[in-house]
N, C-alpha and C positions, 0 to 999 in steps of 0.2 A: 684427386680432387684437388681445385685450386683453392688458394685462402679465400675469404667474406672480399666481396666485391664493394672498396670504401664507397664508392659513389652512390651506390644502390641505399635507399633508406632500407635501416634496420628493420624487421618484421619481429614488433614483442608479441607473442601468444600469452592470450590471459587464461589461467587457468585459476579461479576465486574459490576457494574452499576445499582443496584438492590437499590435504594433510596427510592423509597416508602414504607411505613408501609406493605403495602398489598401485595407487592412482597416479602418483607422478611420474612412477615407469613406465605406466601408458601414456602420460602425456611425452614425456620425453621420446619414446618410440614414435610418436606421431610427428616431432619435432624431427627426427631423425629420419623418416619420410618425407616430409616438406624441403629438408635439404636435397634430398637425392634427388628428388623432382625439378628442383631448381638451383644447382650446383652455382656457389659463390655467392649465394643469397645469406646474410647473416642475418641469423635465425635464434631470436632467445625466447627465452620461458621466463614468466612474469606468474609465480606462486604465490598467490599473495591472502593471506586471511587477515579478516578486521584487527585493526589495531596492534598490526604488527610494524616492525621496520620496511617491510620487504620493497615497499612502495621506492623509498629512497634508496635502497640497493639496485633496484630495476632502474633507476632513473640516472643514479651517479654512474651507471655504466655507459650512457649515451653519450660520447664526446660531444663537446660543444662543435656548434654549426654542422651537426650531422643531423640528417631527417630521418624522421620515423613512424610508422605504422602500426596503431595497437588494434589488435583484433581479438574477438573471444576466441577460445578453442572447444569451449563446451556450451552446450543448453544452459546449464544455469550457472555461469560466470557471471560474477557481479559485475553490471554494467556501470555501476557508480566508481567502480575500481579501474576501469578502463579510462574513466573519466577522470580520475583523478593522477592517474599516470599520465595521460596526454598534457594536461595541465601543468603538470610540475614539470615535462620537457620541453613547454614551450617556454616556460622562464626560463630556460639555459641562454644562454650569449648565443647567439645566430642559428638557434635548433628553430625546427618546424615541425609539424606533428598532425598526423591525421586520423581520426578514429572514424573509418565509413560505417562501421555497424556497429550497433551498442546493444546490448543483451541478446534475449533469445530471437532469433529470427526466422520466419516460416519455412526459409530452403533448407535450414537445419530440423526443423521440426518435422520436415519432410523427409527426410534422409532417415530419421529416426521411425518413421513410421513404417518405411522402406525395411529396417532392421527388424519393425516388430511383424513384419508381413513374414520375412524370412524366416524368423524364429518359432513361425506356426502360428502366430494371434489372429482371430479373426474377430470382427463386430463382435460384441456381446461377450467375449473375453475379459475377464478380470486382467489387466495389463498392469506392472508395475515399475518403473523406472528406476532404477538402482544406484544413486551417485555414488562412487569410489570415493570414500569421503566424506565430509560434512559438507554442505553445501551450504551457501547465503540463502537464508529466508526468504529477502524478497525478490531475487532473484529465481528463486527455483518457485515460489509462488507465481510467479508470473510467467516461466515455463512449464506450469505446471497448466495455467488455463489455457495457454496456447494449444498444447496438448490435448484437453479435454475439449476443445473447441474443432480441432482436426480430426480427430479419432469419430468415425461414423458409429453409431449405435449407441448402446445404453452400457458402456461397461464404466468400471472404474478405471481411469488413468490417471498416474500421480506418481508421487513419489516415497521410497520407502527409505529409513537410514541403513548406511551399509552393516553388513550383517542380521539384520531384521528379520526375524522368524514369516515366509511369506505362506500363503494358503496355497493350500496344492494344488488349484486348478491355477494359478497366478502363471500367466506368461510374464517372465523378467528380461529387460536388456539392459546391460549394465552401462554406467557412463561414469567415466570418459569411455567414449566407444572405442572400441578395439580397432587395432591399425584398420585404415578403410581407404581405397583410392579415390571415394566419393568425396571424404571429410579433407581430404588432402587439397583436391582441388577446389573445393568450397573456402577453405582457408587462405590459396593461394588468390581465388577471385576476388576475394575481402581485401588482399593484402594490393591487389591490381587497383581495385576501386581507389585502396586509400593513395596509391601512387598515383594516378589520375587525378584526384583532387590536389594532391600540393604541386603537380605540373603549373597550376595556376597562381601558385602561392608565389609571390613575390619575395618572398624570402628563401624559397628552395632551391637546391643546387641547381644550377643551368636553366632557371626557370625563364620564361619570357617575360619581357616590362610588366608592371602592372599594369591595369586598367587605366588608372589617371595617367602613365606617359605614353600611352596610344593616341593614335589620329582617331578621334571617335568619329571624324567624317559627320554626315549629315545626321546621325544617332539622335534620336530625342530626350536623352540623358544617358547617365553612369550605365553602363553593363556589370550587372552583378557578375561576381567571377566563383568559380567553385570553391566552396570551403568545407572542410570537415564537417560532419551532420551531427558532431555534438553540439547542441544548443543553438542552431542556426535554422533560423526560417528557412523552407525550401525557395522560399523567393532571393533568395540569397543575403535578406537583412535582418540587421540585428534583433534578436527577438528581448522585448522588455517587458520584465515581470514586476509587480510589484506586491510586495510581503509587508502583513501589518507590524511585525516586530523585528527592530534592530539584530537579534539573534539569530532571527530567521536567515535574513541577507547576508550576516557573515560564513554561518554555516553554508548556505548553497553555493558561495564562492563568485568570485568574477571571473568573466571570462571574455578578454576585452575584445571588442570586435564580433562577437559572437551573443553573447548574454549578458543584460545590463538588468541586475538585480535593485531595486529602489524600495526604500523602506515608507509605507504609506498605509494608513489604518482606516483610511477612508473618511476620518473624521478632519484631520489636521489639512493643510494646501497641498497643493500637486502642483509642481513647476510647469507653466504653459508647454512648454517642450516637449517634458516627458508625458504631460497629458496626451499630447498629439501621437507619441508612440507607442503606447499601453498595447499591448497582446493580450496578458493574462494579469488577472487579478486575483490574488491569493485574498479570501476575506480573512477578518480578526475570528478568532476562536469562539469568541463570545460577544453578541450582539444582542443588549436589552432592547434596541430599536431597528430591525429590518428595515427600517427606511432609509437609514444611511446607504445602500445599496442604490436608491436614485441618483447618488451622484456619479454612478456609471455611465449614464445618458448623457455625460459631456466627454467621452472617450472615443473619437470617431474609430480608430483602430481594433478597438475591444474583440478580440475571437472568444475568451474563454475566462470564464469565473469559477474559479476552484476554492470549494466551500469545504474548510477545514471539518466540517462535521459530517456525521452519518445522514442528520435530519436537513432536509432541505426545502419545506413545506413553506418554510417564515420569506425564503427567497424568491420564488419565482416570479412573484408579481412586481416585484422589483429591479429585475434583470433585463435588458431592451431586448426586442425581439430581434433574433438571426443570433445569438449569442450562447456558445454553449456553456450549460452548468454541468458540472462535473462534483460530485460529493464525495465524502474521504471514506467509504465502505470500507471497512478493514483496517482505518488507522486508530480507532478506537477501540476496537474490539476486546485488546487485553485488559486496558484500563478499566473499561466498563463493565467487564464479566468480574474481575477483580472486586469492584466497589459492592456489584451485586451479592456475589458469596458472601462478603464482609458484614453485608447491612443485615443478611438473613442470619448470619451466624448469631448476629451483635444481638438480634432480637430472640431469636430461638433460646439462646444461652443466657438471655438477661446481661449481657455485659453494659449495656446502658443504665441499667440499673444498678450495677456493682458500682460504676463510676460515681454516680450519684453516690451510693455509700460511700466509698471511698473519701467525698470530700467532707465528708460529714463524722469520719472518724469511725464508721458502725461498722461490725461485722455481722453479715447478716445471710448466712447461707439458706439458700432456697433450692427446691428441685425444678429445673425447667424443662422445656419442652426440649428435644434431640432434632437435629438434622436428618440423623441416621433412621431408616424406614418410613420417612414423611415421604407424602405424594407432592410434588411440586409441579407446577404446571409454568411452563414458558411460555406468553400469549406475545406470540412474535419469535418464527423460527427460521430466521434469517440469520445473516452473519455474525452480529453480538450475540443472539439466541443463542447459536452452535457453539458459541463460544463460551456462554453461561454454561450450557448444558456439559461440554466438559469438565470444565471445572467442577461441577458438582458431582459427577459420574462416581470418584472416589469417595464421597460420603455416603454411597450406599442410600441412596434416593430412589424413588419409582418417578420416571420422569413422565409428564404428560405433556406431549409438544402440540401447538395449536398455532395454524398461521392463516391467511387468506384463503389459499389455495390447499385442499387436502392432500396428500401423497405420501408417498414410501421415500424416506430420504436418508440413505446412508443407513440403512437396515431400521430408522426409527420411523414409527408411524406417527404421521402429522395428520391431526384431525381440524377439519375445518371451522371456524368461525359460528357457522349455525351450532355446531354440538357445545360450544362453551355452557347456554343455561343449565343442560346435564352434566356437564364434567363438573362444573364449581361445587356442589355440598360435597364432591368425592375428595377435595385435595386441599392441602393444608397449608401450603403457601402459592399463592399466584402472584409472579414477576412479570409486571408489565415492559416490555419492549419493542410493542409494535410503534410503525410511522404514526403520523399524525395527518388524519383522512377524514373524510367528510362521515365515512364509515366507524373511524375509530374516534373520534370526538364525542366526547361527554360519555363513550361505552360504559365507564365505569360509573352508573349510577345508581340510585335508590335501591332498584330491583336488582341488579349484578351484585354491590353489597350484601343484599339480604338473602339472596342465595348461598352465599360462602356457608362454611360452616363455623360453630361460634370456634372462636381464639384462634381462623386461621389467620394469616399475616398475608398483606397487600405489598407489595415491594414496586413502586413505579421509577422505573429506569429510563421511560420512554418520552413523554408529555404533559405536561402538568394538565393542559387541555381534556386530555384521553379520561381523567379523574373526575366526577364531580364533587369540590372541595367542601361544600357543605354537608354531602348525603355523607361522604367518608368522615368527616368531624363528629357529626351525628353517631354516627355506630362507633368509631374510638372512645367519644366521650363517656358510653355505658360500660367500656372495658369487653363488649362482643368481640369486637376485632382491635388487630393490632396493624402498625403501617411504620416504613419504613420508606423516606421519599427523598430521592436526589432531584427531583424536577418536582415545581407545585404550581398551583394556579390560585394568585397571581404571581408573578417570578420580578422582581425578588419578593419574597414573604414580607411582608409589613411585621413592624417587631412586635406591633399589636395585636399580630392574629392569632385566633386560639389554638393553631398547631400546632404553634409552639411547645406551648403546654400541656396538650393534650395527653392522657395517661398512655403509655405504650407506643408513643411515635416516636421514630427517629427522623432527623431532617438533617441533611447535607446539602450545600450549596449551589448544588449542578457541578459538581466536580469530577463524575466519573472517567471524564478522559482528561483531568489535568493532572497528568503525571510527567514523573522524566519520561519516560518510554515516548509519549507524543510526539516532539520535535522529530527526533529521529524516524518515526516511519513517516510522518508527512512530506520530511524532505526526500525519501525515498520515493513515495508518491509523486513530490515533486519532478522529482529527475527521469523518472519514467514518463510524466506526462511528457516532458520538453522532448525526449526520445523519439516518442510516438510523434509530437509536430512534426519535429526533424523528417522523421521517414512517411509522413504522410498516411500515416494509422490512425484508426479510431481510438480516441484517447479513451482512458479506462473509466469506470463508473459515471459514463454521461447519463445526465437524467432526461428520459424523455418529456416534451413539452406539447401538449395538444394548443 
C-alpha cells in the first residue's frame, strides 16, 4: 500500500467517550477498513473525552496548510467535540476544515435499526444499545431520542452502561459497531461530503477562486459559497445569535464567518446592524417582566427564540407570530430535582428549625418526620417530575405520580388529574412541578389544601400562580400544613409578606435552576439547536403555538 496522499484532506474520525481498550480496538479496526477501502487516504482517530488534552494532540498532528474533514464514527460521538476540533484546526496557519455531519444522523440510526433487525429484534421487543465505554451524556440522549423516534412499536429503545445487567428478553446491539461495510461506506460518504464543501473554500489546496474573484455577470447579488455545516445557515449566510450573558458568549465561542455570538439581555441597546441580522435570541434566565420580549418585534430576520427555562407560558404572548419558540426541557431537570429533594428533606427532618436553633445557641433535639415510608405525590410527571422521582427512589418512598394524561410510563402508573381529590388525603408530601396552564392556574386552592392530610407538606417547584397564596397562608398559620416554596405569588415576594414568617414554611427565591450545572447544559442544547438549523432538521423542544 502506498503512503498517505499529502494532497487529499485528512480524515479525522471522532470517537467520543470510548475509554475502554476493547472499544478503541473496534474503532481502530473500523479505521483500518476505511484505509483498505480508500488506499492512500490519511485516516486518523480522535479518541476524545471531556476535559482531556486529546483535542490538542489531534490538532497538533495536522500540519499547517493541510485541509481536514472531521466526521463522527459512532452514533453517540459528541458533536461538540467535532466542533471544537474543527474550530482549533481552522485557527492553524493556512489550514481549512469541514465538519459535514455533527452528532447522530438519520442514516446511522437506520444502520443501527438494520443491525437490530439482523439481531432478531422486532417491534415490541426491549432493545438496548450498549456503548463500548461510557458515552457523552448529551450526545447519548440525542441519539436515544432519534432511536426512539425511528423504532416502530412500543419497545424501550435506549442505552445501557457497558457491562450493565440486561433484562433476559432484551435484544442488545453493541456500539461501537462491529466492522461493517455499510459503516465504512457511511463514513467515507461523510468524508466526501466534507471534501466537496472544501472545494468551494478559497483557502483549500487547488480550490477555485473565491466568489468575490469571479465574474458575477448578471447575477443579482453575491452567490453563497458552500461552507461546512458547523454553525452555518443553510442559505450560506452567517448565523447571528444573541445570548444574555457575556460568559455564555465566551463559552459558546466565535466561529468567524459562520456563527456570530452577541451579548444582549433584551434590556440594553442592540446595534442596528446586529438587530437587522439576528436569527436566534436566547432569553435571560430570569425575566421578572416578560414584556421585555416585545423588543423581538424589531428584529426582521428573527427565526427562533430559545427560552432557558422549561416554562414557556409567560413568553408566548410576546413573541412575534411566525417565530419558533423552544423551551429548555432537560436543562434544569437535575438542578430542580436536587432542590426539590433538598426542600423535602429540610422540612421533613426539621433542618430549617435546627438552623434557627443554631443561630440562638439552642440545643433542642426533637423527633421529626421521615422521608422513608412516606407517600409522595409528584403532580406533573414530565421531564423534571421523573427526575425528582429518580432521586427520591433511594429514600424508600411510595410514589404517587400524577399528570394531565393517565398512562403507564417506564413501569410507573401515572394517575390523571381527575383523581387528585381522592388521592390527596392519602399522601404525606405533594410536590408541584406542573406547567402553568388554564387548568393548573389556582389549582391549589382552599379546597385542594383542605383535602391534604394533617401535617402534610406542600412543595411548589412549578409556578407561584398554581397556588392560592392566601389559602396556603391560612393553612400554615394554624400549623396544620407545612410548605416549601421555590416559587411564590407574587414574585419577588414582598419583604412584608406574612409567608416569610409563617410557621413551617421554607422559602427559596426561585433558584431551582441556578446552579453551576446550568450553563454547560444550556450550551449543549444551543450547540444542538445550531447543528439542527444547519441541517434543516426540526429543532428540539419546539412549543406548538395556536
